[in-house]
C-alpha positions in Angstrom: 112.8 85.8 95.8 112.5 88.5 98.5 108.8 89.4 97.6 105.9 87.7 96.1 104.2 90.9 95.3 105.7 94.4 95.4 103.4 97.3 94.7 104.8 100.7 93.8 102.5 103.8 93.9 99.4 101.9 92.6 96.6 104.4 91.8 93.2 103.8 89.9 90.5 106.3 89.0 87.1 105.9 87.6 86.3 109.4 86.4 86.2 111.7 89.5 86.3 108.7 91.9 89.8 108.0 93.2 89.5 104.2 93.9 93.2 103.7 94.9 95.7 106.4 95.5 99.5 105.8 95.5 99.4 102.4 97.3 102.8 100.7 98.0 103.7 97.7 100.0 105.4 94.3 99.8 104.3 90.8 100.4 107.1 88.5 101.6 106.9 84.8 100.6 105.3 82.3 103.0 103.0 84.8 104.8 99.3 85.0 105.1 98.7 88.7 104.0 95.5 90.4 104.7 94.2 93.5 102.8 91.8 94.9 105.3 89.5 97.7 105.0 85.7 98.5 105.1 83.6 97.9 102.2 84.5 100.4 99.4 88.2 100.9 100.6 89.5 99.5 97.2 90.5 96.0 98.1 88.7 94.3 95.2 90.0 96.9 92.9 93.4 96.3 94.0 93.2 92.5 93.5 91.7 93.1 90.1 94.8 95.0 89.2 97.2 92.4 90.4 95.3 89.9 88.3 95.2 92.0 85.1 91.4 92.2 85.3 91.8 96.1 85.6 94.6 98.3 84.5 96.0 100.9 87.0 95.9 104.6 86.4 99.3 104.9 87.6 102.0 102.9 89.4 103.7 99.5 88.8 104.1 96.1 90.6 106.0 93.0 90.3 104.9 89.3 91.0 107.4 86.8 92.1 110.2 89.3 91.5 109.2 89.8 87.7 107.1 92.1 85.8 103.4 90.8 85.8 102.6 88.6 82.8 100.3 85.7 81.8 102.9 83.1 82.4 103.7 84.5 85.9 100.0 84.6 86.8 99.7 80.9 85.9 101.5 80.3 89.2 98.7 82.0 91.3 95.4 80.3 92.4 92.5 82.6 92.9 89.1 82.9 94.5 87.6 86.3 93.6 83.8 85.9 93.9 80.9 83.7 94.9 81.8 80.1 93.5 80.3 79.7 90.1 79.9 76.1 89.3 77.3 73.9 87.6 74.7 73.1 90.2 73.6 69.8 88.6 77.1 68.4 88.3 79.3 66.8 91.0 82.1 68.5 92.8 84.5 66.2 91.0 83.0 66.8 87.6 82.9 70.5 88.2 86.7 70.5 89.1 87.4 68.5 85.8 85.7 71.3 83.8 87.6 74.0 85.8 90.9 72.1 85.1 90.2 71.9 81.4 89.4 75.7 81.3 92.6 76.5 83.1 94.6 74.2 81.1 95.5 72.0 84.0 95.6 68.2 84.2 93.2 66.1 86.0 95.9 64.2 88.1 95.6 66.3 91.2 91.8 66.5 91.5 91.5 64.0 94.2 94.4 65.5 96.0 92.9 68.9 96.2 89.4 67.3 97.3 91.2 65.6 100.1 93.0 68.7 101.0 89.7 70.8 101.3 87.8 67.7 103.1 85.4 67.1 100.3 86.7 63.8 98.9 84.0 61.8 100.5 81.4 64.1 98.8 83.1 64.4 95.4 80.2 62.5 93.6 77.5 64.7 95.2 75.8 67.3 93.1 77.0 70.9 93.8 73.4 71.9 94.6 73.5 69.7 97.6 76.6 71.4 99.1 76.4 73.7 102.1 77.7 77.3 101.6 80.9 76.3 103.4 81.3 73.3 101.1 80.8 75.3 98.0 83.4 77.8 99.3 85.9 74.9 100.0 85.3 73.6 96.4 86.2 76.9 95.1 89.4 76.7 97.0 90.0 73.3 95.7 89.7 74.8 92.1 92.1 77.5 93.1 94.5 74.7 94.3 94.5 72.9 90.8 98.1 72.9 89.5 99.6 73.3 93.0 100.2 77.1 92.8 102.6 78.6 95.4 100.5 81.8 95.6 96.9 82.1 96.4 94.7 85.2 96.2 91.3 85.1 97.9 88.7 87.9 98.0 86.5 87.9 101.1 86.9 84.0 101.4 84.5 83.7 104.3 81.8 86.2 103.1 78.3 85.0 103.6 79.2 82.0 105.6 77.7 80.9 108.8 80.0 80.5 111.9 80.8 76.8 111.2 81.7 77.7 107.5 84.0 80.5 108.7 85.9 78.4 111.1 86.2 75.7 108.3 87.8 78.2 105.8 90.0 79.7 108.4 91.4 76.3 109.3 91.9 75.6 105.7 93.8 78.8 105.1 96.0 78.0 108.2 96.7 74.5 106.8 97.6 75.8 103.4 100.1 78.4 105.0 101.6 75.7 106.9 102.4 74.0 103.7 104.5 77.1 102.7 101.9 78.7 100.4 101.8 82.5 100.3 98.2 83.6 100.7 96.8 87.1 99.9 93.4 87.7 101.1 91.0 90.8 101.1 88.7 91.2 104.0 86.6 93.6 105.8 86.5 91.5 108.9 89.1 92.4 111.4 88.6 89.2 113.5 89.3 87.2 110.4 92.8 89.0 109.8 93.6 88.7 113.5 93.1 85.0 113.6 94.9 83.8 110.2 97.1 86.6 108.9 100.7 87.2 109.7 100.9 90.6 107.7 98.3 93.1 106.9 97.8 96.2 104.8 94.9 98.6 105.9 92.9 100.6 103.3 90.5 103.3 103.7 88.8 105.0 100.6 91.8 104.0 98.5 94.4 105.3 100.9 97.0 103.0 102.3 96.9 103.7 106.3 99.3 101.2 107.4 101.2 98.0 106.2 103.5 95.4 107.8 103.4 92.5 110.3 100.1 92.2 112.2 101.9 92.5 115.5 103.3 95.8 114.4 100.3 97.3 112.6 97.7 96.2 115.0 99.5 96.8 118.2 97.6 95.8 121.4 98.0 97.7 124.7 97.5 96.5 128.2 94.9 98.5 130.0 94.9 98.5 133.9 91.6 99.6 135.1 91.5 100.7 138.9 88.9 102.2 141.2 88.8 103.5 144.7 86.4 105.3 146.9 87.9 108.7 146.3 88.4 108.6 142.4 89.9 112.1 142.2 92.6 111.3 144.8 93.3 108.1 143.0 93.8 109.8 139.7 96.1 112.5 141.1 98.3 109.7 142.7 98.6 107.6 139.8 99.8 110.5 137.6 102.9 110.5 139.7 103.5 106.8 139.1 106.0 105.7 136.3 105.8 103.2 133.6 102.4 103.7 131.9 102.0 105.5 128.5 98.7 107.1 129.2 96.0 107.7 131.7 92.3 108.4 131.5 88.9 108.4 133.4 86.5 106.1 132.2 83.0 105.6 133.8 83.9 105.1 137.5 87.3 104.0 136.9 90.8 105.2 136.1 92.5 103.5 133.1 96.2 103.2 132.8 97.8 102.2 129.2 100.9 100.2 129.1 102.9 98.8 126.1 101.5 95.3 125.6 103.0 92.7 128.2 104.4 95.4 130.4 101.6 96.0 132.9 102.3 94.5 136.5 99.1 94.6 138.6 100.9 93.9 141.8 103.1 96.9 141.5 100.0 99.1 140.8 98.3 97.8 143.9 101.3 98.2 146.0 102.0 101.6 144.9 98.5 102.7 145.8 98.5 100.9 149.1 102.0 102.5 150.1 100.5 105.9 149.3 97.3 105.4 151.6 94.7 104.5 148.8 93.0 101.1 149.1 91.7 99.9 145.7 88.2 98.4 145.3 88.7 97.4 141.7 91.9 96.2 139.9 91.7 94.7 136.5 93.9 93.8 133.5 92.4 94.4 130.0 93.6 94.1 126.6 93.0 96.8 124.0 91.2 95.0 121.3 92.4 94.9 117.7 88.8 96.0 116.9 89.5 99.3 118.7 92.8 99.8 117.1 91.1 99.2 113.6 88.5 101.8 114.3 91.2 104.2 115.3 93.1 103.8 112.0 90.0 103.9 109.7 88.0 106.4 111.6 85.0 104.2 111.8 82.7 103.9 114.8 81.9 100.5 116.3 78.2 99.7 116.5 78.9 97.4 119.3 
């Protein structure tokens, strides 16, 4: 199996609204694939199509190398919305009901509770769980039947920092066990920390897709300053190795491909040409900046 999911020209219209427009990408097995985009970009619509909740207007896709079908989808565990359990029942009892609805056996309930670190609270009522615990119970429900593929829609949505960290660590753990995880998120930080691959959507359009390191390429930024900024800028323009140069506040910034900037060489070049630097610093271009470039959003930070 070369791909877990292969999308080919998926489009979806709601009257005059184009929710998705000709979206195509492949999800390789064993990866954590993030579908990233601002709210309203079409992420949830795309997941709904994959899971047969919605029908595409155009295009096709394959799951596990086969045409989508109910039998194929039985091998997928899903978390698509806020956990919906009976508040007055225990976590264990809720999972038993969930297993009955899905036609799964009860044999792995203890195992999935252990996996999501809820076994000690399995007899506690759902109403006594924290938001993070509720989300972990929902992931436990998705793990019933030991599916090879998991699909999560905004798995950390609404959680506090502790809950977010717990879910991220759980996703990493599941990925280390060889499961393929497809997750939609509007949080760049989430994708950066847990995903190996990413597709970026904006208003239903696919902007980029591939390995995270290829799509969200970082750059090195060398920030320098001197008493005569104009002379410094003119001098640096004659230096080799950087991909771009700009003035920023009271500094000159040099842009390098990731991992190629050498501060000692910049300092030596300036000194040899009669300019003494009073500021020299290496910065990384944040993934946030790259995301804003791709989506056209403006950061409020």
